C-alpha positions in Angstrom: -10.1 -2.1 0.3 -10.4 1.6 -0.6 -9.1 3.3 -3.7 -8.1 6.9 -3.9 -10.8 8.8 -5.8 -9.5 9.3 -9.3 -6.1 10.2 -8.0 -3.0 10.0 -10.0 -0.6 7.1 -9.6 1.5 8.9 -7.1 4.8 8.0 -5.7 3.8 7.5 -2.1 3.2 3.8 -1.9 6.5 2.7 -3.1 8.4 -0.3 -1.7 10.8 0.6 1.0 13.7 -1.7 0.5 15.7 -2.6 -2.7 16.1 -6.3 -2.2 12.4 -7.3 -1.8 11.8 -10.8 -3.2 10.4 -10.6 -6.7 6.8 -11.6 -6.2 6.3 -9.3 -3.2 8.3 -6.4 -4.7 6.2 -6.5 -7.8 3.1 -6.8 -5.8 4.0 -3.8 -3.7 4.5 -1.9 -7.0 1.1 -3.0 -8.1 -0.4 -1.7 -4.9 1.3 1.5 -5.6 -0.5 1.8 -8.9 -3.7 2.1 -7.0 -2.3 4.5 -4.4 -3.0 2.0 -1.6 0.0 0.8 0.3 1.6 4.1 1.2 -1.2 5.3 3.3 -1.8 2.0 4.9 -5.4 1.8 4.0 -5.7 -1.5 2.2 -4.3 -3.5 5.1 -6.5 -1.8 7.7 -9.8 -2.3 6.0 -9.5 -5.3 3.7 -12.5 -7.7 3.8 -12.1 -11.4 4.0 -10.6 -12.8 0.9 -12.5 -15.0 -1.4 -10.9 -18.2 -2.8 -8.4 -17.5 -5.6 -9.1 -18.8 -9.1 -7.5 -22.1 -10.2 -3.8 -21.7 -9.4 -0.5 -23.1 -10.5 0.9 -25.9 -8.3 2.6 -24.7 -5.1 6.3 -25.2 -4.8 7.0 -28.6 -3.4 8.6 -28.8 0.0 7.5 -25.2 1.0 6.7 -24.7 4.6 3.1 -24.1 5.6 2.1 -20.5 4.7 0.7 -18.1 7.2 -2.2 -17.5 4.8 -3.0 -19.1 1.4 -1.9 -16.0 -0.6 1.6 -16.4 0.8 2.0 -20.0 -0.2 5.3 -20.6 -1.9 6.9 -17.5 -0.4 9.2 -17.0 2.5 8.9 -14.2 5.1 10.8 -11.1 4.3 13.4 -9.7 6.7 17.0 -10.8 6.8 17.8 -12.6 10.1 21.4 -11.5 10.1 20.5 -7.9 9.8 17.8 -8.3 12.5 20.5 -9.6 14.9 22.3 -6.3 14.5 19.3 -4.4 15.9 21.2 -3.3 19.0 24.0 -1.8 17.0 24.1 1.7 15.7 25.2 3.2 12.4 24.7 1.3 9.2 24.0 -2.0 11.0 21.1 -0.5 13.0 19.6 1.2 9.9 19.7 -2.0 8.0 18.0 -3.8 10.9 15.2 -1.3 11.0 14.6 -1.7 7.2 14.5 -5.4 7.5 12.1 -5.2 10.4 9.7 -3.2 8.3 10.0 -5.8 5.5 9.0 -8.5 8.1 6.1 -6.4 9.4 4.7 -5.6 6.0 5.1 -9.2 4.8 2.7 -10.4 7.5 0.5 -7.2 7.5 -0.2 -7.9 3.8 -2.2 -10.9 5.0 -4.9 -8.7 6.6 -8.2 -9.8 5.1 -7.2 -13.5 5.4 -6.3 -13.1 9.1 -7.3 -10.4 11.5 -4.9 -7.9 12.9 -4.5 -9.5 16.4 -3.6 -12.8 14.8 -1.1 -11.1 12.5 0.5 -9.2 15.3 0.8 -12.5 17.3 2.5 -14.1 14.3 5.0 -11.3 13.9 5.8 -11.4 17.6 6.3 -15.1 17.4 8.7 -14.6 14.5 10.6 -12.0 16.5 10.9 -14.3 19.4 12.3 -17.1 17.2 14.8 -14.9 15.3 16.1 -12.5 18.0 17.4 -12.5 21.6 14.9 -11.6 24.3 16.3 -8.0 24.5 16.3 -7.6 20.7 12.8 -9.1 20.4 11.4 -6.6 23.0 12.9 -3.7 21.1 11.4 -5.0 17.8 8.0 -5.5 19.4 8.0 -2.0 20.6 8.7 -0.9 17.0 5.9 -3.1 15.7 3.4 -1.4 18.0 4.6 2.0 16.9 4.4 1.0 13.3 0.8 -0.3 13.5 -0.2 2.9 15.3 1.5 5.0 12.6 -0.3 3.1 9.9 -3.6 3.8 11.5 -2.9 7.5 11.7 -2.1 7.4 8.0 -5.8 6.7 7.4 -6.7 9.9 9.1 -4.0 11.7 7.2 -5.4 10.5 3.9 -8.8 11.9 4.7 -7.7 15.5 4.9 -9.2 17.4 2.0 -6.2 19.8 1.9 -3.9 16.9 0.9 -6.0 15.9 -2.1 -5.0 16.6 -5.7 -2.6 15.5 -8.4 -0.5 18.7 -8.8 3.1 18.5 -7.8 2.4 20.9 -4.8 -0.3 18.6 -3.5 1.8 15.5 -3.9 4.7 17.2 -2.1 2.3 18.2 0.8 1.3 14.6 1.2 4.9 13.5 1.3 5.8 16.1 3.9 2.7 15.4 6.0 3.7 11.7 6.1 7.3 12.5 7.0 6.1 14.9 9.8 3.8 12.2 11.1 6.7 9.7 11.4 8.5 12.0 13.8 5.8 11.4 16.3 6.6 7.7 16.4 10.2 7.0 15.4 13.7 8.2 16.0 15.8 9.7 13.3 17.7 6.4 12.9 14.5 4.3 12.8 13.0 6.6 10.2 16.1 6.4 8.0 16.3 2.7 8.2 12.5 2.1 7.7 11.7 4.8 5.2 15.0 6.2 3.7 14.7 4.2 0.5 11.0 5.1 0.1 11.8 8.8 0.6 14.5 8.6 -2.1 12.0 7.1 -4.5 9.4 9.7 -3.7 11.9 12.6 -4.2 12.9 11.1 -7.6 9.2 10.7 -8.6 8.4 14.3 -7.6 11.3 15.6 -9.6 10.0 13.8 -12.6 6.5 15.1 -12.1 7.8 18.7 -11.8 9.6 18.2 -15.2 6.6 16.7 -16.9 4.2 19.4 -15.6 6.5 22.3 -16.4 4.8 24.0 -19.3 7.8 26.3 -19.9 10.0 23.3 -21.0 10.1 22.1 -24.5 9.9 18.4 -25.2 13.6 18.2 -25.8 14.4 20.0 -22.6 12.2 17.7 -20.6 13.9 14.7 -22.2 17.3 16.1 -21.2 16.3 16.7 -17.6 14.7 13.2 -17.3 17.9 11.7 -18.7 19.9 13.5 -16.1 17.7 12.1 -13.4 18.2 8.6 -14.9 22.0 9.1 -14.9 21.9 10.2 -11.2 19.8 7.3 -10.1 21.5 4.7 -7.9 21.3 1.0 -8.8 18.8 0.1 -6.1 16.4 2.8 -7.1 16.8 1.9 -10.7 16.0 -1.7 -10.0 12.8 -0.7 -8.1 11.7 1.6 -10.9 12.2 -1.1 -13.5 10.1 -3.5 -11.3 7.2 -1.0 -11.4 7.5 -0.7 -15.1 7.0 -4.5 -15.4 3.9 -4.3 -13.2 2.5 -1.4 -15.2 2.9 -3.4 -18.4 1.3 -6.5 -17.0 -1.6 -4.7 -15.5 -2.2 -2.9 -18.8 -2.2 -6.3 -20.4 -4.8 -7.5 -17.8 -7.0 -4.5 -18.6 -6.7 -5.2 -22.3 -7.6 -8.8 -21.7 -10.7 -7.9 -19.7 -11.8 -5.4 -22.4 -11.6 -8.3 -24.9 -13.8 -10.6 -22.6 -11.1 -12.6 -20.8 -12.2 -14.3 -17.6 -10.8 -13.8 -14.2 -9.1 -17.1 -14.4 -7.4 -16.2 -17.7 -6.1 -13.0 -16.2 -4.9 -14.9 -13.1 -2.9 -17.3 -15.2 -1.3 -14.5 -17.2 -0.2 -12.8 -14.0 1.0 -16.1 -12.6 3.1 -16.7 -15.7 4.6 -13.2 -15.5 5.2 -13.1 -11.7 4.3 -16.3 -9.7 1.3 -17.9 -8.2 1.3 -16.1 -4.9 1.6 -12.7 -6.5 -1.1 -13.5 -9.0 -3.4 -14.7 -6.1 -2.8 -11.4 -4.2 -3.5 -9.3 -7.2 -6.7 -11.3 -7.9 -7.7 -10.6 -4.3 -7.1 -6.9 -4.8 -9.3 -7.0 -7.9 -12.1 -8.4 -5.8 -11.6 -5.9 -3.0 -11.6 -3.0 -5.5 -14.8 -4.1 -7.1 -16.4 -4.5 -3.7 -15.3 -1.1 -2.6 -16.7 0.6 -5.8 -20.0 -1.3 -5.4 -20.4 -0.1 -1.8 -19.5 3.5 -2.7 -22.0 3.5 -5.5 -24.6 2.0 -3.1 -23.8 4.6 -0.5 -24.0 7.6 -2.8 -27.3 6.5 -4.3 -28.8 5.9 -0.8 -27.4 9.2 0.5 -29.1 11.1 -2.3 -32.4 9.4 -1.6 -32.1 10.2 2.2 -31.4 13.8 1.6 -34.3 14.1 -0.9 -36.8 12.2 1.4 -35.8 14.2 4.5 -35.4 17.6 2.8 -37.7 19.1 5.4 -36.3 17.3 8.4 -33.9 18.8 10.9 -30.2 18.8 10.4 -29.7 16.4 13.3 -32.3 14.0 11.8 -30.6 14.0 8.4 -27.2 13.5 10.0 -28.5 10.6 12.1 -29.9 8.9 9.0 -26.6 9.3 7.1 -24.6 8.0 10.1 -26.8 4.9 10.2 -26.3 4.3 6.5 -22.5 4.7 6.8 -22.3 2.3 9.8 -24.3 -0.3 7.8 -22.0 -0.2 4.8 -18.5 0.7 6.1 -16.1 -0.1 8.9 -14.9 2.7 11.2 -11.7 3.1 9.2 -13.5 3.2 5.9 -15.9 5.9 7.1 -13.1 8.3 7.6 -12.5 8.2 3.8 -16.0 9.0 2.7 -15.5 12.7 2.7 -13.3 12.3 -0.4 -16.2 10.7 -2.3 -19.2 12.8 -1.2 -20.4 15.6 -3.4 -19.3 19.1 -2.3 -21.8 21.4 -0.7 
């Protein structure tokens, strides 16, 4: 898993639907805090998951989970909405949103299962839930969605989209929206990303207020209160969920600072959320630590190579760096390295 380099906790990895089940909604919010899910990176490059710490008992009678971290959960995606896939208007938009929920539920298992196995599982679910014609349409959308997520990795690597200023954040949002048009129709985009876009627009408006040096504290408070008043119930519920995750993750950081073990942090999260969400968050902790370790190893080795080969040709230095990158990172991960390398 890769983390954005010292980036702000931007709005671009927000959940996309207002009725996500609690554990997975909160988990998506937690992913957002690291700036991961929105650009699709974490599920494309996640390493194999290590066993979770001692867990709470699984719910009795639960069906076999696709992966251990999903034990005690049920797949997202409302079947009744999916059956309206062929219809237009609001029914079609709802179906597209539910399809994305189903896709992301299983794609979150990357690291425990590989992408071909996950794709096969999603296709099997579509065959079970939909008519042959509807399943074919949904599978087409799945292929486009996976291709879109891969392109987001390239998008994230663009230096021109980096930064925590409002203008940079807005550029990232617009770049993502522009990329969607290459894969989806207007109806598909509205159904799959409409809620996410509304969340992003609200977040940017709040950032603009907070970063406006011309506003006095009282004026900022008034403008933020106006945004609160204009917020719809679905958006408000999602924001409240992210506040809960922020509080819990701050508590986890405080516990670690005081010497708490991984198991103690896991149990706290499981008590606040549930066992499956706590297990996934523990997995993300491990992935983050592994990514930071490899980045540090790479930067140190890179410095040594450039120093040792100061008199070598440019092609020789590039070859040595390429071999180092290939040894430490996957193809998708290597596209992100430019964001971590020293300038010049």
